[in-house]
C-alpha positions in Angstrom: 6.9 -16.1 9.8 9.8 -16.9 7.3 12.2 -14.6 5.6 11.1 -14.8 2.3 7.4 -14.4 3.7 8.8 -11.2 5.6 10.3 -9.6 2.3 6.7 -10.1 0.4 5.0 -8.8 2.5 7.4 -5.9 3.2 7.4 -4.9 -0.9 3.5 -5.2 -0.3 4.0 -3.2 2.0 6.2 -0.2 0.8 4.2 -0.6 -2.9 0.9 0.2 -1.4 1.2 2.2 1.4 1.3 5.6 -1.0 -1.0 4.3 -3.3 -4.9 4.5 -2.9 -5.4 0.6 -2.9 -5.3 0.3 1.0 -1.6 -1.1 2.6 -3.2 -3.2 5.2 -6.0 -4.9 3.5 -3.5 -5.8 0.9 -0.7 -6.9 3.8 -3.8 -9.3 5.3 -4.4 -10.8 1.7 -0.5 -11.8 1.3 -0.3 -13.1 4.8 -3.3 -15.7 4.0 -1.8 -16.1 0.2 1.8 -17.1 1.5 0.7 -19.0 4.5 2.1 -16.4 6.9 1.3 -17.2 11.2 -0.8 -14.8 12.6 1.5 -14.6 15.5 2.7 -11.5 15.6 1.6 -9.9 12.7 0.7 -6.9 14.1 3.7 -5.8 15.0 5.4 -6.8 11.8 2.4 -4.3 10.5 3.7 -1.5 12.8 7.6 -2.6 11.7 6.6 -2.1 7.6 4.3 1.0 8.6 7.6 2.4 10.2 9.7 1.5 7.4 7.0 3.7 4.8 7.1 6.7 7.4 10.8 6.5 7.2 10.3 6.7 3.3 8.4 9.9 3.6 11.6 11.3 5.6 13.7 10.8 3.1 11.2 12.3 -0.4 9.9 15.1 2.0 12.8 15.6 3.8 13.4 19.3 2.5 9.9 20.2 3.4 9.8 18.6 6.8 13.2 20.5 7.6 11.8 23.6 6.3 9.0 23.4 8.8 10.9 22.3 10.9 12.7 25.8 11.3 9.9 27.8 10.5 8.2 26.2 13.3 10.7 26.9 16.0 11.5 30.2 15.7 8.1 30.7 17.9 6.2 32.9 15.8 3.0 32.7 13.9 4.3 31.9 10.2 3.5 29.7 7.1 5.2 26.8 9.1 3.5 27.1 12.2 0.3 27.2 10.2 1.3 24.0 8.4 2.4 22.1 11.7 -1.1 23.3 13.3 -3.0 22.3 11.0 -1.3 19.1 10.5 -1.8 18.3 14.5 -5.5 19.3 14.4 -6.1 16.4 11.2 -4.4 14.3 14.4 -7.3 14.8 16.5 -9.8 12.2 15.2 -6.9 9.6 14.8 -5.8 10.1 17.9 -9.3 9.5 19.6 -9.6 6.7 17.8 -6.2 5.1 19.0 -6.9 5.7 22.9 -10.6 5.3 22.7 -10.8 2.6 20.1 -7.5 0.4 20.3 -8.9 -2.6 21.2 -11.4 -3.1 18.8 -9.2 -1.7 15.8 -6.8 -4.6 16.7 -10.0 -6.9 16.4 -10.1 -6.1 12.5 -6.5 -7.4 11.8 -8.2 -11.1 12.9 -7.7 -12.1 9.0 -11.8 -11.6 7.8 -10.9 -10.8 4.5 -14.7 -10.5 3.5 -13.7 -6.9 5.9 -11.0 -5.9 3.7 -13.3 -6.3 0.4 -15.9 -4.1 1.9 -13.4 -1.4 2.6 -12.0 -2.1 -0.9 -15.2 -0.9 -2.0 -15.4 2.2 0.2 -12.0 3.3 -1.0 -13.2 2.7 -4.8 -16.4 4.5 -4.4 -14.4 8.0 -2.4 -11.4 7.9 -5.6 -14.4 7.5 -8.4 -16.7 10.3 -6.2 -13.7 12.5 -5.9 -11.9 12.0 -9.3 -15.4 13.1 -10.9 -16.3 15.6 -8.8 -12.9 17.1 -9.2 -13.8 18.0 -13.0 -16.8 18.6 -12.5 -17.4 20.9 -9.8 -15.5 23.8 -8.6 -15.2 24.0 -4.7 -14.1 27.1 -3.5 -11.5 27.6 -1.6 -12.1 28.4 2.4 -11.1 32.0 3.2 -8.4 31.0 5.5 -7.1 28.2 3.2 -3.0 29.5 4.5 -0.5 26.9 2.3 -3.8 25.9 0.4 -5.6 23.8 3.1 -7.6 25.6 6.1 -8.3 23.9 9.9 -11.6 22.8 9.0 -10.6 20.6 6.0 -7.6 19.3 8.0 -10.0 18.3 10.7 -12.4 16.4 8.0 -9.2 15.1 6.2 -8.1 13.9 10.0 -11.8 11.8 10.1 -11.1 10.6 6.9 -7.6 9.3 8.2 -9.4 7.7 11.1 -11.9 5.8 9.4 -8.8 4.3 7.4 -7.1 2.4 10.2 -10.4 -0.6 9.1 -8.4 -2.7 6.7 -9.5 -2.6 3.1 -9.9 1.6 3.3 -6.7 3.6 1.9 -5.9 5.9 4.2 -3.7 7.8 1.7 -6.9 6.9 -0.8 -9.7 8.3 2.1 -7.9 11.1 3.1 -6.6 12.4 -0.5 -10.5 11.9 -2.0 -11.6 13.5 1.0 -9.0 16.7 0.6 -9.9 16.6 -3.1 -14.1 16.7 -2.4 -13.5 19.4 0.3 -11.6 22.1 -2.2 -8.0 21.4 -1.1 -5.6 21.7 -4.3 -4.3 18.5 -6.0 -0.8 19.6 -5.1 -1.3 20.9 -1.8 -3.6 17.4 -0.4 -0.4 15.1 -1.6 1.8 16.1 0.4 -0.8 17.0 3.8 -1.5 13.1 3.2 1.8 12.4 3.3 3.1 14.1 6.6 0.3 13.9 8.4 0.7 10.1 9.0 4.3 10.7 10.3 3.5 11.0 13.8 0.9 8.8 14.6 3.3 5.9 13.5 6.1 7.1 14.9 4.7 7.9 18.3 2.8 4.6 17.8 6.3 2.9 17.3 7.6 5.2 20.3 5.2 3.7 22.8 5.9 -0.2 21.9 9.5 0.4 22.3 8.7 2.1 26.1 6.4 -0.9 26.8 8.8 -3.5 25.8 11.5 -1.4 27.6 9.3 -1.5 30.9 8.5 -5.3 30.3 5.3 -4.6 30.2 5.2 -6.7 26.5 7.2 -8.4 24.2 7.4 -7.0 20.5 7.6 -9.5 17.4 8.0 -12.2 19.4 5.7 -14.4 17.1 8.0 -13.1 14.0 11.8 -13.0 15.0 14.3 -10.1 14.6 15.6 -11.4 10.3 11.8 -11.1 9.7 11.7 -7.9 11.0 14.6 -6.6 9.7 13.9 -8.0 5.9 10.2 -6.4 6.6 11.5 -3.4 7.0 14.4 -3.1 4.6 11.9 -4.1 1.4 9.2 -1.7 2.7 11.5 0.8 2.9 12.8 0.8 -0.4 9.5 0.1 -2.4 8.3 3.0 -0.4 11.0 5.5 -1.6 9.6 4.3 -5.3 5.6 4.4 -4.4 5.4 7.7 -2.4 7.2 9.6 -5.6 4.6 7.2 -8.4 1.6 8.7 -6.1 2.6 12.4 -6.0 2.6 12.3 -9.7 -0.4 10.3 -10.3 -2.6 12.5 -7.6 -1.3 15.3 -10.0 -2.6 14.1 -12.7 -5.9 12.9 -11.3 -6.0 9.4 -12.6 -7.3 8.1 -9.2 -10.3 6.4 -11.1 -7.7 3.6 -12.1 -7.2 2.5 -8.6 -10.8 2.4 -8.0 -11.1 -0.1 -10.5 -8.5 -2.2 -9.4 -9.9 -1.9 -5.8 -13.6 -3.2 -7.4 -11.4 -5.7 -8.9 -9.3 -7.0 -6.0 -12.7 -7.2 -4.1 -14.5 -8.9 -6.4 -11.5 -11.6 -6.1 -12.4 -11.9 -2.2 -16.0 -12.0 -2.4 -15.8 -15.1 -4.9 -12.9 -16.9 -3.3 -12.7 -15.7 0.0 
């Protein structure tokens, strides 16, 4: 992978990670458009995802610090409740990661028609959640402390697990599922972005441990410079996109992203 390809792909990751348009799908699309080598591309994907996690840490640092301080008081307060619900939301994606890791990695083989199907699913979720939110008042669950219940957290976690497929937006599917389940928009935006922190950081930590133990090599097909440039580009663009997405979710204009997903899917089916 050339340095300029890494920068463009990093920008694509940062701009699309927090927008409901599937960052993994766009990475595959731009990888083929730019002619970037497939070797080591999964390592590059993990690296730029870590960069957007770092952007999330910066944007939500005050909320994260408050959660950590409250959680380590070791009593069941609002912060402990919120952290526990995040942990519940991680159960589905953890099961997928442990049981279906090879199958998930096979999805990143570069078949763009799979991305097109995923984008259509994302568009359908966004449209349904946007319209339902305007017409149907879903009752708030009785145990919805912090704006979300344990059951809602688990359902949103299932959506995140399904979103490992390229083309299905993680933020789009989790936010749409949460809104359909009755979670308030402002609560769902923050929860969606915070629930991804542990899986991405954990995956990166496991890769580092495997490399340190000599079991695997990391980034061998990419190179240190492209990985570093991709990380920086994804981090800076992610800071911008994260703040934009928070405002978008509160204003409920997700249908425009649905139309965009359908347009990209149509172009894939026509030209790919």
